[in-house]
C-alpha positions as CSV (number, residue, x, y, z in Angstrom):
1,M,0.0,0.0,0.0
2,F,1.2,3.5,-0.7
3,S,1.5,5.6,2.5
4,R,2.5,8.8,0.8
5,G,2.6,10.3,-2.6
6,F,5.4,12.6,-3.9
7,A,5.5,14.4,-7.2
8,E,8.1,15.5,-9.7
9,P,7.4,18.2,-12.3
10,P,4.6,17.4,-14.7
11,G,5.3,14.3,-16.8
12,W,6.8,12.3,-14.0
13,V,5.2,9.7,-11.8
14,I,6.8,8.6,-8.5
15,F,6.0,5.3,-6.8
16,L,7.2,5.5,-3.2
17,A,6.0,3.4,-0.3
18,T,7.8,4.9,2.6
19,D,10.1,7.8,3.5
20,S,13.1,5.8,2.6
21,N,13.7,8.0,-0.4
22,P,13.5,11.5,1.2
23,R,13.1,14.5,-1.2
24,S,14.8,17.8,-1.0
25,P,12.7,20.4,0.8
26,Q,13.3,22.8,-2.1
27,E,11.6,20.5,-4.6
28,P,7.9,21.4,-5.3
29,T,5.3,18.9,-4.4
30,L,1.8,18.6,-6.0
31,A,-1.4,17.5,-4.2
32,T,-2.0,13.8,-4.0
33,I,-5.6,12.6,-4.6
34,L,-6.7,9.4,-3.0
35,P,-10.0,8.6,-4.9
36,V,-11.4,6.3,-2.2
37,R,-11.5,9.2,0.3
38,H,-14.1,11.1,-1.9
39,Q,-16.1,8.1,-3.0
40,P,-19.5,7.5,-1.4
41,D,-20.5,4.0,-0.2
42,L,-22.6,1.7,-2.4
43,P,-26.3,2.5,-1.8
44,Q,-26.9,-1.0,-0.4
45,D,-30.3,-0.1,1.1
46,R,-31.6,0.8,-2.3
47,L,-30.1,-2.2,-4.1
48,I,-31.0,-5.0,-1.6
49,I,-34.7,-4.9,-0.9
50,T,-36.0,-6.9,2.1
51,D,-39.7,-6.2,1.4
52,Q,-41.3,-8.8,-0.9
53,P,-42.9,-8.1,-4.3
54,G,-46.5,-7.1,-4.2
55,D,-49.5,-9.2,-5.3
56,D,-49.4,-7.7,-8.8
57,A,-45.8,-8.7,-9.4
58,M,-45.0,-10.6,-12.6
59,D,-44.0,-14.2,-12.1
60,V,-41.0,-15.6,-14.1
61,D,-39.3,-18.9,-13.6
62,V,-35.9,-17.5,-14.6
63,L,-35.1,-13.8,-14.8
64,I,-31.9,-12.6,-16.5
65,V,-30.7,-9.1,-15.7
66,G,-28.8,-7.9,-18.8
67,G,-29.2,-8.6,-22.5
68,G,-25.6,-8.9,-23.5
69,P,-23.7,-12.0,-24.7
70,A,-23.7,-13.7,-21.3
71,G,-27.3,-13.1,-20.5
72,L,-28.6,-14.1,-23.9
73,A,-26.4,-17.2,-24.0
74,T,-28.0,-18.2,-20.7
75,A,-31.5,-17.7,-22.1
76,I,-30.8,-19.5,-25.4
77,E,-29.1,-22.6,-23.8
78,L,-31.8,-22.9,-21.1
79,A,-34.6,-22.5,-23.6
80,R,-33.1,-25.2,-25.8
81,L,-32.6,-27.6,-22.8
82,V,-36.2,-27.1,-21.8
83,A,-37.5,-27.7,-25.3
84,Q,-35.4,-30.9,-25.7
85,G,-36.4,-32.3,-22.3
86,D,-39.8,-33.6,-21.2
87,A,-39.5,-33.2,-17.4
88,L,-40.4,-29.5,-16.9
89,G,-43.1,-28.5,-19.2
90,E,-43.3,-24.8,-19.9
91,V,-40.6,-22.6,-18.3
92,S,-40.8,-18.9,-18.5
93,I,-37.5,-17.1,-19.2
94,G,-37.3,-13.3,-19.2
95,V,-34.4,-11.0,-20.0
96,L,-34.4,-7.4,-18.7
97,E,-32.2,-5.0,-20.6
98,K,-31.7,-1.3,-19.6
99,A,-31.0,-0.1,-23.2
100,G,-34.0,0.9,-25.3
101,S,-33.1,-1.9,-27.8
102,L,-30.7,-4.8,-27.6
103,G,-27.1,-4.0,-28.4
104,E,-27.4,-0.2,-27.7
105,H,-25.3,-0.4,-24.6
106,N,-22.7,-3.0,-25.7
107,L,-19.2,-2.0,-26.6
108,S,-16.1,-4.1,-27.2
109,G,-13.1,-4.3,-29.5
110,A,-13.8,-7.0,-30.8
111,V,-11.8,-9.9,-32.1
112,V,-13.9,-12.9,-31.2
113,N,-12.9,-16.5,-30.5
114,P,-15.8,-18.5,-32.0
115,L,-15.3,-21.5,-29.6
116,A,-18.3,-20.8,-27.3
117,F,-20.5,-19.9,-30.2
118,R,-19.8,-23.3,-31.8
119,E,-20.9,-24.9,-28.6
120,L,-24.1,-22.8,-28.2
121,F,-25.0,-23.4,-31.9
122,P,-23.6,-26.8,-32.8
123,D,-25.5,-27.0,-36.0
124,M,-24.1,-23.7,-37.4
125,K,-20.9,-22.9,-39.2
126,D,-18.7,-19.9,-38.4
127,S,-20.0,-18.3,-41.6
128,D,-23.5,-18.3,-40.0
129,F,-22.4,-16.2,-37.0
130,P,-22.7,-12.4,-37.2
131,F,-18.9,-11.7,-37.5
132,R,-17.4,-9.2,-39.8
133,Q,-14.3,-11.0,-41.2
134,E,-11.7,-13.6,-40.4
135,V,-8.3,-12.4,-39.1
136,T,-5.7,-13.4,-41.6
137,H,-2.9,-10.9,-40.8
138,E,-1.9,-9.1,-37.6
139,A,0.8,-6.8,-36.3
140,V,1.9,-5.4,-32.9
141,Y,3.8,-2.1,-32.6
142,Y,5.5,-0.2,-29.9
143,L,4.8,3.5,-30.4
144,T,6.8,6.7,-29.6
145,E,5.1,10.0,-30.3
146,H,6.3,10.0,-34.0
147,R,7.4,6.4,-34.7
148,A,6.1,2.9,-34.7
149,L,8.4,-0.1,-34.1
150,R,7.0,-3.4,-35.1
151,I,7.6,-6.0,-32.5
152,P,6.9,-9.8,-32.4
153,T,3.3,-10.6,-31.5
154,P,3.2,-11.9,-27.9
155,P,1.9,-15.5,-27.7
156,T,-1.2,-14.4,-25.8
157,M,-2.2,-12.0,-28.6
158,H,-2.3,-14.3,-31.6
159,N,-5.6,-13.8,-33.4
160,K,-5.2,-15.6,-36.7
161,G,-8.3,-17.6,-37.5
162,L,-10.5,-15.6,-35.2
163,Y,-13.0,-12.9,-36.3
164,S,-13.4,-9.2,-36.1
165,A,-16.9,-8.3,-35.1
166,S,-19.3,-5.7,-33.8
167,I,-20.6,-6.7,-30.4
168,C,-23.8,-4.7,-31.1
169,E,-24.5,-6.9,-34.1
170,I,-23.7,-10.0,-32.2
171,V,-26.1,-9.1,-29.4
172,R,-29.0,-8.2,-31.8
173,W,-28.4,-11.6,-33.5
174,L,-28.4,-13.5,-30.2
175,G,-31.6,-11.7,-29.3
176,E,-33.3,-13.0,-32.5
177,Q,-32.2,-16.5,-31.6
178,A,-33.5,-16.2,-28.1
179,E,-36.9,-14.8,-29.2
180,G,-37.2,-17.7,-31.7
181,L,-36.9,-20.1,-28.8
182,G,-39.7,-18.3,-26.8
183,V,-37.6,-16.1,-24.5
184,D,-39.3,-12.9,-23.4
185,L,-37.1,-9.9,-24.0
186,F,-37.9,-6.7,-22.1
187,A,-35.8,-3.8,-23.4
188,G,-35.8,-0.5,-21.6
189,F,-36.2,-2.0,-18.1
190,P,-33.2,-1.4,-15.9
191,A,-33.1,-3.4,-12.7
192,D,-33.0,-1.1,-9.6
193,G,-32.8,-3.6,-6.8
194,L,-32.8,-7.3,-5.7
195,F,-35.7,-8.6,-3.7
196,V,-34.3,-10.9,-1.0
197,E,-35.8,-13.1,1.7
198,G,-33.3,-14.4,4.2
199,D,-30.3,-15.1,2.1
200,R,-32.4,-16.0,-1.0
201,V,-32.9,-13.8,-4.0
202,T,-36.5,-13.8,-4.9
203,G,-36.9,-11.2,-7.7
204,V,-36.1,-7.7,-9.1
205,R,-37.5,-4.3,-9.0
206,T,-37.0,-2.0,-12.1
207,V,-36.4,1.7,-12.3
208,P,-39.5,4.0,-12.5
209,T,-39.9,6.2,-15.6
210,G,-41.1,9.7,-16.1
211,L,-39.6,11.4,-13.0
212,D,-38.5,15.0,-13.4
213,R,-35.2,16.5,-12.4
214,D,-36.2,16.7,-8.8
215,G,-37.4,13.1,-8.7
216,A,-41.1,13.9,-8.7
217,P,-43.6,12.1,-11.0
218,G,-44.0,13.9,-14.3
219,P,-46.8,13.6,-16.9
220,N,-45.3,10.3,-18.3
221,F,-44.6,8.7,-15.0
222,E,-44.8,4.9,-14.6
223,D,-44.3,2.9,-11.4
224,P,-41.4,0.5,-11.3
225,A,-42.2,-3.1,-12.2
226,E,-41.8,-5.9,-9.7
227,L,-40.8,-9.4,-10.9
228,K,-40.6,-12.6,-8.9
229,A,-38.4,-15.4,-10.0
230,K,-37.2,-18.8,-8.9
231,V,-33.7,-17.8,-10.0
232,V,-32.1,-14.5,-11.0
233,V,-29.1,-14.4,-13.4
234,L,-27.0,-11.3,-13.0
235,A,-25.5,-10.5,-16.5
236,E,-25.2,-6.8,-16.0
237,G,-21.7,-6.4,-17.5
238,T,-18.9,-4.4,-15.9
239,R,-19.5,-2.8,-12.5
240,G,-23.1,-3.9,-12.4
241,P,-24.7,-2.4,-9.2
242,L,-26.7,-5.4,-8.3
243,G,-23.7,-7.7,-8.6
244,Q,-21.7,-5.3,-6.4
245,A,-24.5,-5.1,-3.8
246,Y,-25.1,-8.9,-3.7
247,R,-21.4,-9.7,-3.2
248,S,-21.1,-7.0,-0.5
249,W,-24.3,-8.2,1.2
250,Q,-23.2,-11.8,1.2
251,G,-19.5,-11.0,2.0
252,I,-18.2,-12.7,-1.1
253,G,-14.6,-11.7,-1.4
254,S,-11.7,-12.4,-3.8
255,A,-8.0,-12.8,-3.4
256,N,-7.4,-9.4,-5.0
257,P,-9.8,-6.6,-5.6
258,Q,-11.1,-6.3,-9.2
259,L,-9.2,-3.9,-11.4
260,F,-10.7,-2.0,-14.2
261,A,-9.7,-0.2,-17.4
262,L,-11.5,2.4,-19.4
263,G,-11.8,1.8,-23.2
264,V,-12.7,4.6,-25.6
265,K,-13.7,3.4,-29.1
266,E,-14.6,4.9,-32.5
267,V,-15.9,3.3,-35.7
268,W,-14.9,5.1,-38.9
269,Q,-15.9,4.9,-42.6
270,V,-12.7,4.8,-44.5
271,K,-11.6,4.9,-48.1
272,I,-8.7,2.5,-47.9
273,P,-9.4,-1.0,-46.4
274,L,-7.4,-2.1,-43.4
275,T,-5.9,-5.5,-44.1
276,E,-4.7,-6.6,-40.7
277,V,-5.5,-6.5,-37.0
278,V,-3.3,-4.0,-35.3
279,H,-2.4,-3.6,-31.6
280,T,0.0,-1.1,-30.1
281,M,1.8,-0.4,-26.8
282,G,3.6,2.6,-25.5
283,W,2.6,6.2,-26.6
284,P,0.2,7.9,-25.9
285,L,0.2,6.3,-22.5
286,T,1.9,8.2,-19.8
287,K,4.6,6.6,-17.6
288,G,3.0,4.3,-15.0
289,A,-0.2,3.7,-17.0
290,F,-1.1,0.3,-18.4
291,G,-2.9,-0.2,-21.6
292,G,-2.8,-0.2,-25.4
293,S,-4.7,0.5,-28.6
294,W,-6.3,-1.5,-31.3
295,M,-7.3,-1.0,-35.0
296,Y,-9.5,-3.7,-36.4
297,P,-10.9,-4.1,-40.0
298,Y,-14.7,-4.1,-40.1
299,G,-15.0,-5.2,-43.7
300,P,-13.7,-3.2,-46.7
301,D,-14.8,0.2,-45.7
302,Q,-15.0,0.4,-41.9
303,I,-12.4,0.4,-39.1
304,S,-12.8,-0.1,-35.3
305,L,-10.3,2.0,-33.4
306,G,-9.9,2.1,-29.6
307,L,-7.6,2.8,-26.7
308,V,-7.8,1.1,-23.3
309,V,-6.0,2.4,-20.1
310,G,-6.0,0.8,-16.7
311,L,-7.6,2.9,-14.0
312,D,-4.8,2.3,-11.6
313,Y,-2.8,5.1,-13.3
314,R,-1.0,7.5,-11.0
315,Q,-1.3,10.9,-12.9
316,G,-4.5,12.8,-12.0
317,N,-4.8,14.4,-15.5
318,V,-5.0,11.2,-17.5
319,D,-7.7,11.7,-20.1
320,V,-8.3,8.5,-22.2
321,H,-10.6,10.3,-24.7
322,E,-8.1,13.0,-25.4
323,M,-5.3,10.4,-25.7
324,L,-7.3,8.6,-28.4
325,Q,-7.8,11.8,-30.3
326,R,-4.1,12.6,-30.2
327,M,-3.3,9.1,-31.2
328,K,-5.1,9.5,-34.5
329,S,-2.4,12.1,-35.5
330,H,0.3,9.4,-35.3
331,P,1.6,8.4,-38.8
332,L,0.6,4.8,-38.1
333,F,-3.1,5.8,-37.7
334,R,-3.5,9.1,-39.6
335,K,-3.1,7.5,-43.1
336,H,-6.1,5.3,-42.4
337,F,-8.5,8.0,-41.2
338,E,-7.7,11.1,-43.3
339,G,-10.6,11.6,-45.7
340,G,-12.8,9.3,-43.6
341,E,-15.8,9.9,-41.5
342,L,-16.4,9.2,-37.8
343,L,-19.5,7.1,-37.6
344,E,-19.8,6.3,-33.9
345,W,-18.0,6.9,-30.6
346,G,-18.4,5.1,-27.2
347,A,-16.7,4.3,-23.9
348,K,-16.9,1.4,-21.5
349,T,-15.0,0.0,-18.5
350,I,-13.5,-3.5,-18.6
351,P,-12.7,-5.9,-15.6
352,E,-8.9,-6.6,-15.7
353,G,-8.1,-8.2,-12.4
354,G,-8.1,-11.7,-13.9
355,Y,-7.8,-15.0,-11.9
356,Y,-7.1,-13.5,-8.5
357,A,-10.0,-11.1,-8.7
358,L,-12.6,-13.8,-9.4
359,P,-15.3,-13.9,-6.7
360,E,-15.1,-16.7,-4.2
361,R,-18.3,-18.0,-5.6
362,C,-20.6,-16.9,-8.4
363,S,-23.8,-18.5,-7.2
364,G,-26.1,-18.4,-4.2
365,N,-29.6,-19.1,-3.1
366,G,-31.7,-18.2,-6.2
367,I,-28.9,-16.4,-8.0
368,V,-25.9,-16.9,-10.4
369,M,-23.5,-14.3,-11.9
370,V,-22.1,-14.6,-15.4
371,G,-19.8,-12.8,-17.9
372,D,-18.2,-9.5,-17.0
373,T,-20.3,-9.4,-13.8
374,A,-18.1,-12.2,-12.5
375,G,-14.9,-10.8,-14.1
376,F,-14.4,-13.4,-16.9
377,V,-11.9,-11.4,-19.0
378,D,-8.4,-12.4,-20.0
379,V,-6.4,-9.1,-20.5
380,P,-3.2,-10.6,-22.0
381,S,-5.3,-12.1,-24.8
382,L,-7.7,-9.2,-24.9
383,K,-10.6,-11.6,-24.8
384,G,-13.9,-11.8,-22.9
385,I,-16.8,-12.3,-25.2
386,H,-16.4,-16.1,-25.6
387,Y,-15.9,-16.5,-21.8
388,A,-19.2,-14.6,-21.3
389,V,-21.1,-16.8,-23.7
390,Q,-19.5,-20.0,-22.2
391,S,-20.4,-18.9,-18.7
392,G,-24.0,-18.4,-19.8
393,I,-24.0,-21.9,-21.2
394,Y,-22.8,-23.3,-17.9
395,A,-25.3,-21.2,-15.9
396,A,-28.2,-22.5,-18.1
397,R,-27.1,-26.1,-17.5
398,A,-26.9,-25.7,-13.8
399,I,-30.3,-23.9,-13.6
400,Y,-31.9,-26.6,-15.8
401,Q,-30.8,-29.3,-13.4
402,A,-31.9,-27.3,-10.4
403,L,-35.3,-26.7,-11.9
404,K,-35.7,-30.4,-12.6
405,A,-34.9,-31.1,-9.0
406,D,-37.2,-28.2,-7.8
407,D,-34.2,-27.0,-5.8
408,L,-32.8,-23.5,-6.5
409,S,-30.6,-23.5,-3.4
410,A,-27.0,-22.4,-3.1
411,E,-25.9,-26.0,-2.8
412,R,-27.7,-27.0,-6.0
413,L,-26.6,-23.9,-8.0
414,A,-23.0,-24.3,-6.9
415,A,-22.8,-26.8,-9.8
416,Y,-22.4,-23.7,-12.0
417,D,-19.2,-22.7,-10.1
418,R,-17.9,-26.2,-10.5
419,M,-18.4,-26.1,-14.2
420,V,-16.6,-22.8,-14.5
421,D,-13.8,-23.9,-12.3
422,Q,-13.2,-27.0,-14.4
423,S,-13.4,-25.2,-17.7
424,Y,-11.1,-23.4,-20.1
425,I,-12.3,-20.1,-18.6
426,V,-10.5,-20.5,-15.3
427,E,-7.7,-22.5,-16.9
428,D,-7.0,-19.6,-19.3
429,L,-7.2,-17.0,-16.5
430,R,-5.0,-19.1,-14.2
431,R,-2.3,-19.4,-16.9
432,T,-2.1,-15.6,-17.2
433,R,-2.9,-14.9,-13.6
434,N,-0.2,-12.4,-12.8
435,I,0.6,-10.9,-16.2
436,R,-1.7,-7.8,-15.8
437,L,-0.5,-7.4,-12.2
438,A,3.2,-7.5,-13.3
439,F,2.8,-4.1,-15.0
440,K,2.2,-2.3,-11.7
441,D,6.0,-1.5,-11.8
442,G,5.9,0.0,-15.3
443,F,5.8,-1.1,-18.9
444,L,9.4,-2.3,-19.4
445,V,9.7,-4.2,-16.2
446,G,6.2,-5.5,-16.7
447,A,6.9,-6.7,-20.2
448,A,10.0,-8.6,-19.0
449,K,8.0,-10.3,-16.2
450,A,5.1,-11.0,-18.5
451,G,7.3,-12.8,-21.0
452,L,8.7,-15.0,-18.3
453,M,5.2,-15.7,-17.0
454,T,4.0,-16.6,-20.5
455,L,6.9,-19.0,-21.0
456,T,6.3,-20.8,-17.7
457,G,2.5,-20.9,-18.0
458,G,2.1,-18.6,-15.0
459,R,4.3,-20.7,-12.7
460,V,6.7,-17.8,-12.3
461,P,6.5,-16.0,-9.8
462,G,4.4,-18.9,-8.5
463,K,2.5,-16.7,-6.0
464,R,-0.2,-14.1,-6.1
465,I,0.9,-10.5,-6.7
466,A,-1.1,-8.4,-4.3
467,M,-2.9,-5.4,-5.7
468,E,-4.8,-2.5,-4.2
469,A,-8.2,-1.4,-5.6
470,D,-8.1,1.2,-8.3
471,A,-9.7,3.8,-6.0
472,E,-6.9,3.2,-3.5
473,A,-4.1,4.1,-5.9
474,P,-3.1,7.7,-5.3
475,K,-3.2,10.2,-8.1
476,T,-0.9,13.2,-8.5
477,A,-3.0,16.3,-9.2
478,Q,-1.7,17.9,-12.4
479,A,-3.0,20.4,-14.9
480,A,-4.7,19.2,-18.0
481,V,-2.7,19.1,-21.2
482,P,-3.9,21.7,-23.8
483,F,-6.3,20.1,-26.3
484,K,-8.1,21.5,-29.3
485,A,-10.5,19.6,-31.6
486,D,-10.7,20.1,-35.3
487,N,-14.0,18.2,-35.8
488,V,-12.3,16.4,-38.8
489,L,-9.9,13.9,-37.1
490,I,-10.0,15.1,-33.5
491,F,-13.3,15.6,-31.6
492,S,-14.3,17.2,-28.3
493,K,-16.1,15.2,-25.7
494,V,-19.3,17.0,-26.4
495,D,-19.2,16.1,-30.1
496,A,-18.1,12.5,-29.3
497,V,-21.1,12.0,-27.0
498,F,-23.3,13.2,-29.9
499,K,-21.8,10.4,-32.0
500,S,-22.7,7.9,-29.3
501,G,-26.4,8.6,-30.1
502,N,-27.0,9.5,-26.5
503,A,-30.8,9.3,-25.9
504,T,-31.0,10.7,-22.4
505,R,-33.7,13.4,-21.9
506,D,-32.3,16.6,-20.4
507,D,-34.7,16.7,-17.4
508,I,-33.9,13.2,-16.1
509,P,-33.1,12.9,-12.3
510,G,-29.5,12.7,-11.5
511,H,-28.2,9.1,-11.2
512,L,-24.7,9.9,-10.0
513,I,-24.0,9.9,-6.2
514,I,-21.3,12.5,-5.4
515,G,-19.1,12.2,-2.4
516,E,-18.2,14.8,0.1
517,D,-15.1,17.1,0.2
518,V,-14.7,17.3,-3.5
519,S,-12.0,19.9,-3.9
520,G,-11.1,21.7,-7.1
521,E,-8.2,19.3,-7.7
522,V,-10.6,16.3,-7.4
523,A,-13.0,18.0,-9.7
524,D,-10.2,18.4,-12.3
525,F,-9.4,14.7,-11.8
526,Y,-13.1,13.7,-12.4
527,A,-13.2,16.0,-15.5
528,A,-10.2,14.3,-17.0
529,M,-11.3,10.8,-16.1
530,C,-14.8,11.0,-17.6
531,P,-14.7,10.5,-21.4
532,A,-18.2,12.0,-21.8
533,G,-17.8,15.5,-20.3
534,V,-20.2,14.8,-17.3
535,Y,-17.9,16.6,-14.9
536,E,-16.2,19.9,-15.0
537,R,-14.5,22.3,-12.5
538,S,-16.3,25.6,-11.9
539,G,-14.1,27.7,-9.6
540,D,-13.3,25.3,-6.8
541,E,-16.5,23.3,-7.2
542,L,-17.6,20.3,-9.2
543,R,-20.3,20.8,-11.8
544,V,-22.2,17.7,-13.0
545,S,-24.2,17.1,-16.2
546,P,-25.8,13.7,-15.7
547,P,-27.5,13.6,-19.2
548,N,-24.1,13.4,-20.9
549,C,-23.3,10.1,-19.2
550,V,-22.8,7.1,-21.5
551,D,-22.8,4.5,-18.7
552,C,-19.1,3.7,-19.0
553,K,-18.9,3.3,-15.2
554,A,-15.4,4.8,-14.9
555,T,-16.5,7.2,-12.1
556,D,-18.1,4.2,-10.3
557,V,-14.6,2.8,-10.1
558,L,-12.8,6.0,-9.0
559,G,-15.4,8.6,-8.0
560,P,-19.1,9.3,-8.0
561,R,-21.3,6.1,-7.9
562,W,-23.3,5.2,-10.9
563,T,-26.9,4.0,-10.2
564,P,-29.5,2.7,-12.6
565,R,-31.6,5.3,-14.4
566,E,-34.7,5.4,-16.6
567,G,-34.8,2.8,-19.3
568,G,-33.5,3.8,-22.7
569,S,-31.2,6.4,-21.3
570,G,-27.6,6.5,-22.4
571,P,-26.0,5.6,-25.7
572,T,-27.7,4.0,-28.7
573,Y,-24.7,2.1,-30.2
574,R,-25.3,0.4,-33.6
575,L,-21.8,-0.4,-34.8
576,M,-19.7,-1.0,-31.7
């Protein structure tokens, strides 16, 4: 743990644990921000509801919260098992999705491993899946500000034979498959809380609609819906509030806290096709920050571009959106985007903690957690989608057997954990268990350690590398780097949010819980961190514009808490 933060002139980051490296009293110091000091607690009393659903509550056998790959895979596999069996009769399966339509809140790279799709749809070929194109060539570069040095592709990052894809298109296609099997899809219904009785989850309450800015019912007000279920599947994605609340309520820990990264992405219409999958390391990341960029071909005339930065960075002025904008001026990228058109922009957090951040269990009485909610992402290979789908398949199989036994207890649903633990999901994460954690000491040292870990299958160093939570990593307060948009290649946050298709009405109630003692320096930190321009410093105070939010959840990791808001709010991604 860091007990004190010191600062060099801007551009430097110092990692010191004690006073063993004293500094000259003449050297200037900058303020140190410890995000956790300014972060409010999770609103547990709102998210865990001990009252029971009313008499008019809807009854569903299996209720899935989240219409992404993990949730829809659960629904599809379960519906198929029910249809093929003869022991259960009719089983009602419902999927709640907070976006107005399926796919509108999904964002990923993505280069997809088709392994889990082949298992979910054994009668289909790869060409039947909604992928853009097969990866035939790839390259990895180390960047300086003006140059690109091609380096050997790390073993964990080989993608030949996999597929570039739009996660939005995948989700919409999965939704069609689910509906064809009789699954009920409820888009525009965010879950606001879990009903519990004892230690059993019994259902879900949704968010009311039509509230005005002060939280009073407006002319289009509708009460929240209440749904009862034999089992609830949490497939909320990254930083889902119900998943956080359930783990906290049940005291479900992990060896290390979950780490997160923020990814900012754009999709461009281009004139010259991109013929290979590209990944980069180095610039524009600042010293001490972990991450990298990608550029994927989306067919002959579109490119997916993105930058991911770990939120355990140490400089308080890190701005991932602005980093991505500057990156497009680099010769490696500029030649592809000049003369093109920005079609869509978005942002999302990604769980990066890996094996040691997995929950002690992902099931309980009347509940299972799948996909990003459980942290099934392998950062060294940049993969998570097929793990999400596979976890949904396992959840469905465990739930099906539990329904047949008429026993949805923790003991029965623990079969899901056993399936995951014995699968390639945990095997892959264990093999790379310390690679992301190795980079806490910087890129060059981390790269050397990661290479050794890869060669030994994770056996070196042979023990867990302890990590602090992102919000416990001190940040050095620093001034923002001057930035100017040209609205041709480089875009401001306001213009970027417009390209996300943000559908939030201006008079919606605030959904962000702000902590106390937010100084001007902390306000600057929030303003830099948020890619959507939700936060800005006004004098020495924080000004918040909740309608700008695109639900990336970055501030939920490092600052103000994100809570569910009216259905259909946020981005309306189509190409991500």
